[in-house]
C-alpha positions in Angstrom: 50.5 60.2 11.1 53.2 62.1 12.9 53.2 65.6 14.1 55.5 67.2 16.7 56.4 63.9 18.2 52.8 62.7 18.7 52.3 59.3 16.9 49.0 57.4 16.3 49.2 53.7 17.1 47.1 53.1 13.9 50.2 53.9 11.8 52.0 50.9 13.2 49.8 48.3 11.5 52.6 47.2 9.1 56.4 46.7 9.4 57.0 49.3 6.6 55.0 51.9 8.3 56.7 51.0 11.6 60.2 51.6 10.1 59.0 55.0 8.6 57.5 56.1 11.9 60.6 55.0 13.8 62.8 57.0 11.5 60.6 60.1 11.8 60.6 59.9 15.6 64.4 59.4 15.6 64.8 62.5 13.4 63.1 64.6 16.1 65.3 63.4 18.8 63.1 60.6 20.2 63.6 56.9 20.4 61.4 53.8 20.7 62.0 51.0 23.2 59.4 48.3 22.9 56.1 50.1 23.1 57.6 53.2 24.8 58.7 56.5 23.3 61.9 57.9 24.9 63.4 61.4 24.5 67.0 62.1 23.7 68.0 61.8 27.4 66.3 58.5 27.8 63.3 59.9 29.7 59.9 58.4 29.2 57.6 60.4 26.9 54.7 58.2 25.9 53.7 54.7 25.0 52.0 52.8 22.3 49.2 50.8 23.8 46.4 48.7 22.2 43.6 51.1 21.5 40.4 50.7 23.3 37.1 52.2 22.3 36.8 55.8 23.4 40.5 56.1 24.4 43.1 58.3 22.7 45.5 56.5 20.3 48.6 57.9 22.0 49.3 58.5 25.6 51.4 61.6 25.7 53.8 62.5 28.6 55.3 65.6 26.9 53.3 68.1 28.9 53.0 66.1 32.1 53.5 68.3 35.2 56.5 67.2 37.2 55.5 65.7 40.5 56.0 67.9 43.5 58.9 66.8 45.8 57.7 64.6 48.6 58.6 66.8 51.5 57.9 65.6 55.0 54.5 66.9 55.8 53.9 67.6 59.5 51.0 65.6 60.7 48.2 67.5 62.6 48.8 67.5 66.3 46.5 65.0 68.0 46.3 66.4 71.5 44.0 63.5 72.5 46.8 61.0 71.7 49.6 62.5 73.8 53.2 61.9 73.1 54.6 58.7 74.6 56.1 59.2 78.0 54.5 62.6 78.5 50.9 61.7 79.0 50.7 61.6 82.8 52.6 64.9 83.3 50.6 66.6 80.7 47.2 65.5 82.2 48.3 66.3 85.7 49.6 69.8 84.9 46.5 70.6 82.8 44.2 69.2 85.4 45.8 71.1 88.3 45.5 74.5 86.4 41.9 73.7 85.4 40.9 72.7 89.0 42.4 75.8 90.6 40.8 78.1 88.1 37.4 76.4 88.3 37.1 76.6 92.0 38.6 80.0 92.5 36.6 81.8 89.8 33.3 80.3 91.0 34.0 80.5 94.7 31.5 83.4 95.5 28.6 81.3 94.0 29.8 78.3 96.0 29.6 80.4 99.1 26.0 81.3 98.3 25.2 77.6 97.6 26.4 76.6 101.0 24.3 79.2 102.8 21.2 78.5 100.8 21.4 74.8 101.7 21.1 75.7 105.4 18.1 73.8 106.8 17.3 76.5 109.4 19.0 79.8 108.3 19.2 82.7 110.6 17.1 85.8 109.7 20.2 87.6 108.3 21.0 84.7 106.0 17.7 84.2 104.2 18.0 84.9 100.5 15.6 85.0 97.6 18.1 84.0 94.9 21.8 83.9 94.1 22.1 87.6 93.1 20.2 88.7 96.2 22.5 86.6 98.4 25.7 88.0 96.9 24.3 91.6 97.3 23.3 91.0 100.9 26.6 89.4 101.8 28.7 92.2 100.3 26.5 94.9 101.8 26.4 93.5 105.3 29.6 91.5 105.7 32.1 93.2 103.3 33.3 92.8 99.8 35.8 90.1 100.7 33.3 87.9 102.6 32.2 85.8 99.5 35.7 84.6 98.9 36.7 83.8 102.5 38.4 80.4 102.6 39.3 80.3 98.9 43.0 79.8 99.8 42.4 76.4 101.4 40.3 75.3 98.4 43.0 76.4 95.9 45.7 74.4 97.9 43.5 71.2 97.8 42.2 71.7 94.2 45.6 71.6 92.6 46.8 68.1 93.5 43.2 66.7 93.6 42.5 67.7 90.1 45.9 66.7 88.9 45.3 63.1 90.0 41.7 63.3 88.9 42.3 64.1 85.3 45.4 61.9 85.0 43.6 58.9 86.4 40.5 59.6 84.2 42.5 59.7 81.0 44.6 56.7 81.8 41.6 54.4 82.7 39.4 55.8 79.9 41.9 54.9 77.1 42.9 51.6 78.6 39.3 50.4 79.1 38.1 51.9 75.7 40.9 49.9 73.9 39.9 46.8 75.7 36.1 47.1 75.1 36.0 48.9 71.7 39.4 49.2 70.2 39.7 52.5 68.3 36.3 53.7 69.5 34.8 55.6 72.4 33.1 53.6 75.2 30.5 55.3 77.4 31.0 52.5 80.0 34.7 53.2 80.1 34.1 56.9 80.5 31.8 56.2 83.5 34.2 53.8 85.2 37.1 56.1 84.7 35.1 59.0 86.2 34.2 56.9 89.2 37.8 55.8 89.8 39.1 59.3 89.4 36.6 60.6 91.9 37.8 58.3 94.7 41.3 59.8 94.5 40.0 63.4 94.0 37.7 63.3 97.1 40.4 61.8 99.4 42.4 65.0 98.9 39.5 67.5 98.6 37.3 66.4 101.5 39.4 68.1 104.3 39.5 71.2 102.2 35.8 71.1 101.7 35.1 70.8 105.4 37.2 73.8 106.3 35.8 75.8 103.3 32.2 75.2 104.2 32.7 76.0 107.9 34.2 79.4 106.9 31.4 80.0 104.4 28.6 79.7 106.9 26.8 82.8 108.3 28.4 84.2 111.4 31.3 81.7 111.1 33.3 81.9 114.4 36.7 81.2 112.8 39.3 83.9 112.3 41.0 82.1 109.4 41.9 78.8 107.8 44.5 77.7 110.4 42.1 78.7 113.3 39.4 76.6 111.7 41.6 73.6 111.3 43.0 73.8 114.8 39.5 74.2 116.3 38.2 71.2 114.4 41.1 69.1 115.6 40.7 70.1 119.2 36.9 69.9 119.4 35.9 67.1 117.0 39.1 65.2 116.3 40.7 64.2 112.9 37.5 62.3 112.0 35.8 65.6 111.4 37.7 66.1 108.2 36.4 62.8 106.8 33.0 62.7 108.4 31.3 63.4 105.0 33.8 61.3 102.8 31.4 58.4 102.2 28.6 60.9 101.5 30.9 62.8 99.2 31.7 59.6 97.3 28.1 58.6 97.2 27.3 61.9 95.6 30.3 62.4 93.4 30.5 58.9 91.9 27.1 59.2 90.2 27.8 62.9 89.6 31.1 62.3 87.8 29.8 59.2 86.0 26.9 61.2 84.6 29.1 64.3 84.0 31.7 62.4 82.0 29.3 60.3 80.1 27.3 63.4 79.1 30.4 65.3 78.2 31.8 62.6 76.0 28.4 62.0 74.3 28.1 65.7 73.6 31.6 65.8 72.2 30.7 63.0 69.8 27.9 65.2 68.6 29.6 68.6 68.5 33.2 67.6 67.9 33.2 64.2 66.3 36.8 64.5 65.0 38.0 65.4 68.5 40.0 68.4 67.5 40.7 71.3 69.8 37.4 73.2 69.6 36.9 75.7 72.6 33.2 76.3 71.9 32.4 72.6 71.9 34.3 72.1 75.2 32.5 75.0 76.9 29.0 73.9 75.7 29.6 70.2 76.5 31.1 71.0 79.9 28.3 73.4 80.9 25.4 71.1 79.9 27.1 68.0 81.5 27.7 69.9 84.7 24.1 71.3 84.9 22.6 67.9 84.4 24.8 66.1 86.9 24.4 68.9 89.5 20.6 68.9 89.4 20.4 65.1 89.7 22.7 64.9 92.8 21.4 68.0 94.7 19.8 65.9 97.5 23.1 64.2 98.3 24.9 67.6 98.2 22.4 68.9 100.8 23.3 66.0 103.1 27.0 66.5 102.5 26.7 70.2 103.5 24.9 69.2 106.6 27.6 66.7 107.6 30.4 69.3 106.9 28.8 72.2 108.7 27.1 70.4 111.6 24.4 73.1 111.6 23.5 73.9 115.2 19.8 73.7 114.8 20.0 70.3 113.0 22.3 68.9 115.7 19.7 70.1 118.3 17.0 68.2 116.5 19.1 65.0 116.6 19.7 65.5 120.3 16.1 66.1 121.0 15.2 62.9 119.2 17.5 60.9 121.3 16.7 59.8 124.9 18.8 61.7 127.5 20.3 58.6 129.1 21.2 57.1 125.7 22.8 60.3 124.6 24.9 60.5 127.8 26.0 56.9 127.4 27.0 57.3 123.8 29.6 59.9 124.6 30.3 63.3 123.1 30.2 62.0 119.5 26.4 62.0 119.8 26.5 65.8 119.5 27.4 65.4 115.8 25.5 64.1 112.8 27.4 61.3 111.2 26.6 59.1 108.3 24.5 59.5 105.2 21.5 57.7 106.7 21.4 60.1 109.7 21.9 63.1 107.5 18.9 62.0 105.3 16.7 61.5 108.2 17.6 64.9 109.7 17.0 66.7 106.4 13.6 65.1 106.0 12.6 65.8 109.6 13.5 69.4 109.3 12.0 70.2 105.9 10.5 67.3 104.2 11.1 66.4 100.5 11.6 70.1 99.4 14.6 70.4 101.8 16.5 68.0 99.7 16.5 70.5 96.8 17.6 73.5 98.9 20.1 75.6 96.8 19.5 73.6 93.6 19.4 76.9 91.7 22.7 78.0 93.1 24.2 74.6 92.6 23.3 74.5 88.9 24.4 78.1 88.4 27.7 77.2 90.1 28.3 74.0 88.2 27.5 75.1 84.7 30.3 77.7 84.4 32.5 75.7 86.8 32.6 72.6 84.6 32.7 74.7 81.4 35.8 76.5 82.8 37.3 73.3 84.0 37.0 71.5 80.6 37.9 74.4 78.4 41.0 75.3 80.5 42.0 71.6 80.8 41.6 71.0 77.0 43.5 74.2 76.2 46.5 73.4 78.4 46.5 69.8 77.2 46.5 71.1 73.6 49.3 73.7 74.2 51.5 71.3 76.1 51.1 68.6 73.6 51.7 70.9 70.7 55.0 72.1 72.2 56.1 68.6 72.8 55.2 67.6 69.3 57.1 70.6 67.8 60.1 69.8 70.0 60.1 66.2 68.8 59.9 67.3 65.1 62.9 69.6 65.6 64.8 66.8 67.1 64.0 64.5 64.2 65.1 67.2 61.7 68.4 67.7 63.6 69.0 64.0 63.6 68.4 63.8 59.8 71.0 66.5 59.3 
């Protein structure tokens, strides 16, 4: 039967019927080519196909919705996969901004941490907790005292974190592709964190020494330049790197644990690796807290090596024979090396001394790493997005 151009394939069972159907279709402006029905313009309308059980006799195309034009759809910006040729500059710029903001915003808490790690604090520098310390410092030494020395840290943090993040991202992706192509590798994250730390600490260690000397209670230095000049005259250039090996010994496990925890939490909270500020903040804070608590004993030793606390140096001198001390020269006045720092800390306070300032360290590191990661990921996303849009505009202009 025929009705409005819809034809049942059952009517084509004989040549006579086929001729009648063909004529009827032609009268309505349709034509038949093989098993296909064409309209007057030659466009495909439908087809006669062998009927199967449960299928309609005629496949109609009359009311088919025209396909939408295949416009170029802009792919979603993948800020983890940076544009070719721009990866290093993007990571370095984002890392520099993140490092400066991290250290500057949390500097007052860092000042408290340094003081609370003192093995033999003076009566005016004994604090119950972080808030008590900040209140006492502001009340007795002035409102600007908690941020004294922040300028030298900002100068060191910019280039240090620029190399830090650029090195980390480069090694992470290279090793991950070699170990598990297309997948995340915790081993690669740990190795990348360790390698990045070596470069970071080489730049930051002199700034850390000056910073902690100025953070101590009753610091004798008038400013950053006075502190640097005094260190050079009295202790020599070696003073700026006396704690470098200890810093590395602390920061290599710290950063390995930090990066592995961060990447693991990102897999749980942000499996598609999209820009998600809340996941970056939570992952960074938890990773920083865990790594900070685990490496506090090494941080206490690093602080001792940087500050050369007078009472601790006196303990070392008292434990050394007078003649041997005189023969060994002026360097015997200073604590040097991780082993000597460990012995001094244990001699002055036992095992609990290794966890002095752990509360302040965790309180410092949680927001510090959260700020660092969130700012880093934000700037990486913004810079990558702009580069991506610029490339798309260039492609469109080229097509025109």
